[in-house]
C-alpha positions as CSV (number, residue, x, y, z in Angstrom):
1,M,-205.4,-34.1,98.8
2,T,-206.7,-36.8,96.5
3,T,-210.3,-37.9,97.0
4,E,-210.3,-41.3,98.6
5,T,-212.9,-44.0,98.2
6,K,-212.5,-45.2,101.8
7,L,-214.5,-43.0,104.1
8,P,-213.4,-41.8,107.6
9,F,-216.6,-43.0,109.3
10,D,-218.1,-46.5,109.3
11,K,-221.5,-47.9,109.8
12,E,-221.1,-48.2,113.6
13,F,-220.3,-44.5,113.8
14,V,-223.4,-43.6,111.7
15,R,-225.6,-45.9,113.7
16,S,-224.3,-44.5,116.9
17,F,-224.9,-40.9,115.8
18,S,-228.4,-41.7,114.6
19,K,-229.3,-43.2,118.0
20,E,-227.7,-40.2,119.8
21,M,-230.0,-37.9,117.9
22,N,-232.9,-40.2,118.8
23,E,-233.8,-40.7,115.1
24,P,-236.6,-43.1,114.0
25,T,-235.5,-46.3,112.4
26,W,-236.5,-45.2,108.9
27,F,-234.0,-42.3,109.0
28,E,-231.2,-44.5,110.3
29,T,-231.9,-46.9,107.5
30,I,-231.5,-44.1,105.0
31,R,-228.2,-43.2,106.5
32,L,-226.8,-46.7,106.5
33,T,-228.0,-47.5,102.9
34,A,-226.5,-44.2,101.7
35,L,-223.2,-44.8,103.5
36,E,-222.8,-48.2,101.9
37,S,-223.6,-46.9,98.4
38,S,-221.2,-43.9,98.8
39,E,-218.2,-46.3,98.7
40,T,-219.0,-47.4,95.1
41,L,-220.9,-44.5,93.5
42,P,-218.9,-42.1,91.2
43,M,-218.2,-38.5,92.0
44,P,-220.2,-35.9,90.2
45,R,-218.6,-34.6,87.0
46,P,-219.1,-30.9,86.7
47,D,-218.4,-29.8,83.1
48,K,-214.9,-28.4,82.5
49,T,-213.9,-28.6,86.2
50,K,-211.6,-31.4,87.4
51,I,-212.4,-32.1,91.0
52,D,-210.5,-35.4,91.4
53,N,-208.0,-33.7,93.7
54,W,-210.6,-31.8,95.7
55,N,-211.2,-33.1,99.2
56,F,-214.8,-33.8,99.8
57,T,-214.6,-37.0,102.0
58,Q,-211.5,-36.9,104.3
59,F,-212.2,-35.0,107.5
60,K,-211.7,-35.6,111.2
61,S,-214.7,-34.1,113.0
62,H,-218.3,-34.7,112.2
63,T,-219.8,-32.5,114.9
64,V,-218.4,-29.8,117.2
65,D,-219.7,-28.5,120.5
66,S,-221.4,-25.1,120.3
67,E,-223.5,-23.1,122.7
68,M,-227.0,-21.7,122.0
69,Y,-227.7,-18.0,121.8
70,N,-229.8,-16.8,124.7
71,S,-231.0,-13.8,122.8
72,L,-230.2,-11.9,119.5
73,E,-228.1,-9.6,121.6
74,D,-225.6,-12.5,121.9
75,L,-225.0,-12.7,118.2
76,P,-221.6,-11.8,116.7
77,F,-221.7,-8.4,114.9
78,E,-221.4,-10.0,111.5
79,V,-224.5,-12.2,112.2
80,R,-226.5,-9.6,113.9
81,A,-226.2,-7.4,110.8
82,L,-228.3,-10.0,108.9
83,V,-231.2,-9.9,111.4
84,D,-233.9,-7.3,111.8
85,V,-233.7,-7.3,115.6
86,D,-236.5,-4.7,115.9
87,A,-239.1,-6.8,114.0
88,V,-242.1,-7.7,116.1
89,N,-242.5,-11.1,114.6
90,K,-239.2,-12.7,113.8
91,N,-239.5,-16.0,111.9
92,L,-235.9,-16.9,112.4
93,Y,-233.8,-20.0,112.8
94,I,-230.1,-19.7,113.7
95,Q,-227.7,-22.7,113.6
96,R,-224.3,-22.4,115.1
97,N,-222.0,-25.0,113.4
98,Q,-224.3,-28.0,113.9
99,T,-226.1,-26.7,117.0
100,P,-229.7,-25.4,116.7
101,A,-228.9,-22.1,118.6
102,F,-232.0,-19.9,118.2
103,L,-235.6,-20.4,116.9
104,S,-238.5,-18.0,116.7
105,L,-241.8,-18.5,114.8
106,A,-244.8,-16.2,115.1
107,D,-247.8,-17.6,117.0
108,E,-250.1,-16.7,114.1
109,L,-248.1,-19.0,111.8
110,K,-248.0,-21.8,114.3
111,G,-251.8,-21.5,114.6
112,K,-252.1,-21.9,110.8
113,G,-250.1,-25.1,110.9
114,V,-246.8,-23.8,109.7
115,I,-243.8,-25.9,110.8
116,F,-240.4,-24.4,111.0
117,T,-237.7,-26.1,113.0
118,D,-234.3,-27.8,112.8
119,I,-234.1,-30.9,110.7
120,F,-233.6,-33.3,113.7
121,T,-236.6,-32.1,115.6
122,A,-238.6,-32.4,112.3
123,V,-237.4,-36.0,111.9
124,R,-238.5,-36.9,115.4
125,E,-241.8,-34.9,115.7
126,H,-243.0,-34.6,112.1
127,G,-241.5,-37.9,110.7
128,E,-244.4,-38.6,108.3
129,L,-243.9,-35.3,106.5
130,V,-240.1,-35.5,106.4
131,Q,-240.1,-39.1,105.2
132,K,-242.4,-38.0,102.3
133,Y,-240.0,-35.3,101.1
134,F,-236.5,-36.1,102.3
135,M,-234.5,-36.9,99.1
136,T,-237.5,-38.4,97.3
137,E,-238.6,-35.8,94.7
138,G,-235.6,-33.5,94.6
139,I,-232.1,-34.8,94.8
140,K,-231.8,-38.6,95.3
141,A,-229.2,-40.2,97.6
142,D,-228.0,-42.6,94.9
143,E,-227.2,-39.9,92.3
144,H,-223.5,-39.8,93.1
145,R,-221.0,-40.1,95.9
146,L,-221.5,-36.6,97.3
147,A,-225.3,-37.0,97.5
148,A,-224.9,-40.4,99.2
149,L,-222.4,-39.1,101.7
150,H,-224.7,-36.2,102.4
151,A,-227.6,-38.5,103.2
152,A,-225.4,-40.6,105.4
153,L,-223.9,-37.8,107.4
154,V,-226.5,-35.1,107.7
155,N,-225.6,-33.1,110.8
156,G,-227.6,-29.9,110.4
157,G,-230.4,-28.1,108.5
158,A,-234.0,-26.9,108.7
159,F,-237.5,-28.0,107.8
160,L,-240.2,-25.6,106.6
161,Y,-243.7,-26.7,105.8
162,V,-246.5,-24.3,104.7
163,P,-250.0,-26.0,104.7
164,K,-252.5,-25.6,101.9
165,N,-253.9,-22.1,101.2
166,V,-251.6,-20.4,103.7
167,E,-249.9,-17.3,102.5
168,I,-247.0,-16.0,104.5
169,A,-246.3,-12.3,104.0
170,E,-243.1,-11.9,106.0
171,P,-239.9,-13.8,105.0
172,I,-238.8,-16.9,106.9
173,Q,-235.1,-16.6,107.6
174,A,-232.4,-19.2,108.4
175,I,-228.8,-18.3,109.3
176,Y,-226.1,-21.0,109.4
177,V,-223.1,-19.7,111.3
178,H,-219.7,-21.2,110.9
179,D,-217.6,-20.0,113.9
180,N,-215.5,-23.1,114.7
181,A,-212.6,-23.9,112.5
182,E,-213.1,-27.7,113.0
183,T,-216.6,-27.6,111.5
184,N,-217.6,-29.9,108.6
185,L,-221.2,-29.3,107.7
186,F,-223.7,-31.7,106.0
187,N,-226.7,-29.4,106.0
188,H,-230.1,-30.4,104.7
189,V,-232.9,-27.9,104.1
190,I,-236.4,-28.8,103.0
191,V,-238.9,-26.2,102.0
192,V,-242.4,-27.4,101.3
193,A,-245.3,-25.2,100.0
194,D,-248.5,-27.2,99.8
195,E,-251.2,-26.4,97.3
196,N,-252.0,-22.7,96.8
197,S,-249.7,-21.5,99.5
198,S,-246.9,-19.0,99.3
199,V,-243.7,-18.3,101.2
200,T,-240.4,-16.4,101.0
201,Y,-237.4,-18.3,102.6
202,V,-234.0,-16.6,102.9
203,E,-230.9,-18.4,104.1
204,N,-227.4,-17.2,104.9
205,Y,-224.2,-19.2,105.2
206,I,-221.6,-17.0,107.0
207,S,-218.1,-17.7,108.3
208,T,-216.7,-15.7,111.2
209,V,-213.5,-17.7,111.3
210,E,-211.0,-19.1,108.8
211,S,-210.9,-22.8,108.3
212,I,-208.2,-25.1,106.8
213,G,-209.5,-28.1,105.0
214,G,-213.2,-27.7,106.0
215,I,-215.9,-29.5,104.0
216,F,-219.4,-28.2,103.5
217,N,-221.9,-30.5,101.7
218,I,-225.1,-28.6,101.4
219,V,-228.5,-29.7,100.0
220,A,-231.7,-27.7,99.7
221,E,-234.9,-29.2,98.4
222,V,-237.9,-27.0,97.4
223,L,-241.2,-28.7,96.8
224,A,-243.9,-26.4,95.4
225,G,-247.4,-27.9,95.2
226,N,-250.0,-27.0,92.7
227,G,-250.7,-23.3,92.5
228,S,-248.1,-22.4,95.2
229,K,-245.3,-19.9,95.1
230,V,-241.8,-20.1,96.7
231,L,-239.2,-17.3,96.7
232,F,-235.9,-18.8,97.8
233,G,-233.1,-16.4,98.6
234,A,-229.6,-17.2,99.7
235,V,-226.3,-15.4,100.3
236,D,-223.3,-17.7,100.8
237,T,-220.2,-16.2,102.3
238,L,-218.0,-19.1,103.5
239,S,-214.3,-18.6,104.2
240,S,-211.4,-19.5,101.8
241,G,-210.4,-22.7,103.6
242,I,-213.7,-24.4,103.0
243,T,-214.4,-26.7,100.0
244,T,-218.1,-26.4,99.2
245,Y,-220.5,-28.6,97.4
246,V,-224.0,-27.1,97.3
247,N,-227.0,-28.6,95.5
248,R,-230.3,-26.6,95.5
249,R,-233.1,-28.3,93.7
250,G,-236.8,-27.4,93.2
251,V,-239.8,-29.3,91.9
252,A,-242.8,-27.2,90.7
253,G,-246.3,-28.6,90.4
254,R,-249.1,-27.4,88.2
255,D,-249.2,-23.5,88.0
256,A,-246.6,-23.4,90.7
257,R,-243.7,-20.9,90.8
258,I,-240.2,-21.2,92.2
259,E,-238.0,-18.2,92.1
260,W,-234.3,-18.3,93.2
261,A,-232.3,-15.3,94.2
262,L,-228.7,-16.5,94.9
263,G,-225.6,-14.6,95.9
264,L,-222.8,-17.1,95.7
265,M,-219.9,-15.3,97.5
266,N,-217.8,-18.1,99.0
267,D,-214.0,-17.5,99.1
268,G,-213.1,-21.2,98.8
269,N,-213.4,-23.7,95.9
270,T,-217.1,-24.3,95.2
271,I,-219.2,-26.6,93.1
272,S,-222.8,-25.3,92.9
273,E,-225.7,-27.1,91.2
274,N,-229.1,-25.4,91.0
275,T,-231.9,-27.3,89.2
276,T,-235.6,-26.5,88.8
277,N,-237.8,-29.3,87.5
278,L,-241.0,-27.8,86.0
279,V,-243.2,-30.8,86.4
280,G,-246.7,-29.4,86.2
281,D,-248.4,-27.7,83.3
282,G,-248.1,-23.9,83.6
283,S,-245.3,-24.1,86.1
284,Y,-242.7,-21.3,86.3
285,G,-239.0,-21.2,87.3
286,D,-236.7,-18.2,87.5
287,T,-233.1,-18.3,88.7
288,K,-231.1,-15.1,89.3
289,T,-227.5,-15.6,90.4
290,V,-224.6,-13.2,91.2
291,V,-221.1,-14.4,91.8
292,V,-217.8,-12.7,92.7
293,G,-214.6,-14.7,92.7
294,R,-211.2,-13.6,94.1
295,G,-207.9,-15.0,95.1
296,E,-207.0,-18.3,93.6
297,Q,-210.3,-20.0,94.0
298,T,-211.9,-22.3,91.4
299,Q,-215.7,-22.4,91.0
300,N,-218.2,-24.2,88.9
301,F,-221.8,-23.0,88.7
302,T,-224.4,-25.1,86.9
303,T,-227.9,-23.8,86.6
304,K,-230.5,-26.0,85.0
305,V,-234.2,-25.7,84.3
306,V,-236.0,-28.8,83.0
307,H,-239.4,-28.5,81.4
308,F,-241.8,-31.4,81.8
309,G,-245.1,-29.6,81.9
310,K,-246.9,-27.9,79.0
311,N,-246.8,-24.1,78.9
312,S,-244.0,-24.0,81.5
313,E,-241.6,-21.1,81.6
314,G,-238.0,-21.2,82.7
315,Y,-235.5,-18.2,83.0
316,I,-231.8,-18.2,84.0
317,L,-229.9,-14.9,84.6
318,K,-226.3,-15.1,85.9
319,H,-223.7,-12.4,86.2
320,G,-220.2,-13.0,87.6
321,V,-217.1,-11.0,88.3
322,M,-213.6,-12.7,88.6
323,K,-210.6,-10.9,90.0
324,D,-207.0,-11.8,91.0
325,S,-206.4,-15.4,89.8
326,A,-209.9,-16.7,90.3
327,S,-211.6,-18.9,87.7
328,S,-215.2,-19.9,87.1
329,I,-217.3,-22.0,84.9
330,F,-220.9,-20.9,84.2
331,N,-223.1,-23.7,82.8
332,G,-226.6,-22.7,81.9
333,I,-228.9,-25.5,80.8
334,G,-232.4,-25.2,79.5
335,K,-234.0,-28.6,78.7
336,I,-237.5,-29.0,77.2
337,E,-238.7,-32.6,77.4
338,H,-240.8,-34.2,74.7
339,G,-244.5,-33.3,75.4
340,A,-243.7,-30.0,77.1
341,S,-245.3,-28.0,74.3
342,K,-245.7,-24.2,74.4
343,S,-242.9,-24.0,76.8
344,N,-240.4,-21.1,77.0
345,A,-236.7,-21.5,78.0
346,V,-234.5,-18.3,78.2
347,Q,-231.0,-17.9,79.7
348,E,-228.3,-15.3,79.9
349,S,-224.8,-15.7,81.5
350,R,-222.2,-13.0,81.5
351,V,-218.7,-12.9,83.2
352,L,-216.5,-9.9,83.7
353,M,-212.7,-10.5,84.4
354,L,-210.8,-7.8,86.2
355,S,-207.2,-9.1,85.8
356,E,-205.1,-10.9,83.2
357,K,-204.9,-14.0,85.4
358,A,-208.7,-14.2,86.1
359,R,-210.6,-16.7,84.0
360,G,-214.3,-17.1,83.1
361,D,-216.2,-19.5,80.9
362,A,-219.9,-19.1,80.1
363,N,-221.6,-22.1,78.5
364,P,-225.2,-21.7,77.4
365,I,-226.9,-25.1,76.5
366,L,-230.3,-25.7,75.1
367,L,-231.6,-29.3,74.9
368,I,-234.9,-29.3,73.0
369,D,-237.0,-32.5,72.5
370,E,-240.2,-30.7,71.5
371,D,-241.1,-28.7,68.4
372,D,-243.7,-26.2,69.5
373,V,-241.6,-24.2,72.0
374,T,-239.7,-21.0,72.4
375,A,-236.0,-20.9,73.5
376,G,-233.1,-18.5,73.5
377,H,-229.8,-17.9,75.1
378,A,-227.0,-15.3,75.4
379,A,-223.5,-15.5,76.9
380,S,-220.4,-13.3,77.1
381,V,-217.0,-13.2,78.8
382,G,-214.8,-10.1,78.7
383,R,-212.7,-7.6,80.6
384,V,-213.6,-4.1,81.9
385,D,-214.4,-1.8,79.0
386,P,-211.5,0.7,78.7
387,V,-213.9,3.2,77.2
388,Q,-216.1,3.1,80.2
389,L,-213.1,3.6,82.5
390,Y,-211.8,6.4,80.4
391,Y,-215.1,8.2,80.5
392,L,-215.4,8.0,84.3
393,M,-211.7,8.9,84.8
394,S,-212.1,11.9,82.5
395,R,-214.8,13.2,84.9
396,G,-212.2,13.2,87.7
397,I,-213.0,9.8,89.2
398,P,-209.9,7.8,90.3
399,K,-209.3,4.5,88.5
400,K,-210.0,2.3,91.5
401,E,-213.4,4.0,92.1
402,A,-214.1,3.9,88.4
403,E,-213.6,0.1,88.3
404,R,-215.9,-0.2,91.4
405,L,-218.6,1.7,89.6
406,V,-218.2,-0.4,86.5
407,I,-218.5,-3.6,88.5
408,H,-221.7,-2.5,90.3
409,G,-223.1,-1.4,87.0
410,F,-222.3,-4.9,85.5
411,L,-224.0,-6.7,88.4
412,A,-226.9,-4.3,88.8
413,P,-229.1,-5.9,86.1
414,V,-229.3,-9.0,88.3
415,V,-229.1,-7.5,91.8
416,N,-231.9,-5.0,91.0
417,Q,-234.2,-7.8,89.8
418,L,-233.9,-9.9,93.0
419,P,-237.4,-10.2,94.4
420,I,-236.3,-10.1,98.1
421,E,-235.2,-6.8,99.5
422,G,-233.3,-8.3,102.4
423,V,-231.2,-10.5,100.1
424,K,-230.6,-7.5,97.8
425,K,-229.3,-5.4,100.6
426,Q,-227.0,-8.1,102.0
427,L,-225.7,-9.0,98.6
428,T,-224.9,-5.4,97.8
429,E,-222.8,-5.1,101.0
430,V,-221.0,-8.4,100.3
431,I,-220.2,-7.3,96.7
432,E,-218.8,-4.0,98.0
433,R,-216.4,-5.7,100.4
434,K,-215.2,-8.3,97.8
435,V,-214.5,-5.9,94.9
436,Q,-212.6,-3.4,96.9
């Protein structure tokens, strides 16, 4: 389907939805302004991937009716497997399609001023905070059509705020369940770590049904204040009928750290942008990404670290496996702005192709506007090493099992470095299912 300029929902629909959600005027204004600009803004242009014929805008349903979960015992098996149901303090939000379906936050964290809730409750009850951070420092609504459409039609998401000097030891988890084939999701997540705070946030996107022509437009903004630390983990496993645009962006202040651990395992066509802006001096960004593509899907993954602050450090590590007729583009961009002296930008992207029809393209890019810096990159695209297969098979291991071991060995350098044990476990299980 060709992407149309004319959108399926007009201002009256957006205004009506905003009033139905009891949103303040300022948020309704953001929606309407974004909707108007979305009709004229250009589409994003991911490098080496033509998305003119991808459908990101034509869909019938904006929301679907879903019930809440009365307890964790009501969760589908696939979802329950992601939750530590025996944990005493579960800091957990579950969204079912667009419905906030379950929320639990430890009383201790509430007492410290931590806010963790669905995006609509946050807009109504913590409007001053949300207004400060919603698409102001991270992604902007006027960047391109998909960003504007997202701002206009936000219909789900979460808000997490950690006050100054609060360190949260246990992970905060959000699970976004897709179990209705009519779902189209415009999910917005905001994670704010105020000065000298720390938090680990883990999110899962999981499909339990197939979808035909579904659209997921996902934005996550991470704002790390001076001296703070955010570990952001994600495992995306959306079904083959969903076309996904996901933009995860972080802004790190002075001496702040943002670490991403991403398992991008969708089965449908996917455009993924992950940008970390190292604004403050001494800031640190580290992105580790694992990808497995299969079937006939097309994917484009752009990871970018931009250095603005002096003595900032940025690292990119991406490993991907392509099987069947899947194709992927891996763009790694390290950019050091003028004035960001003593900065260090390092990246590595590697793609393993398992069949003759699989395609992979790794593009390392360094953009350096400052002399006194360190930068380096590495990239490779290739097929399974026949010598490795021969060695394993000569030890009595069947070819299929030998290939599986080679794949796990190829992805292990990334998976083993993921800083979040829960994400590492989930990712390993997903990889096992996809490569068999």
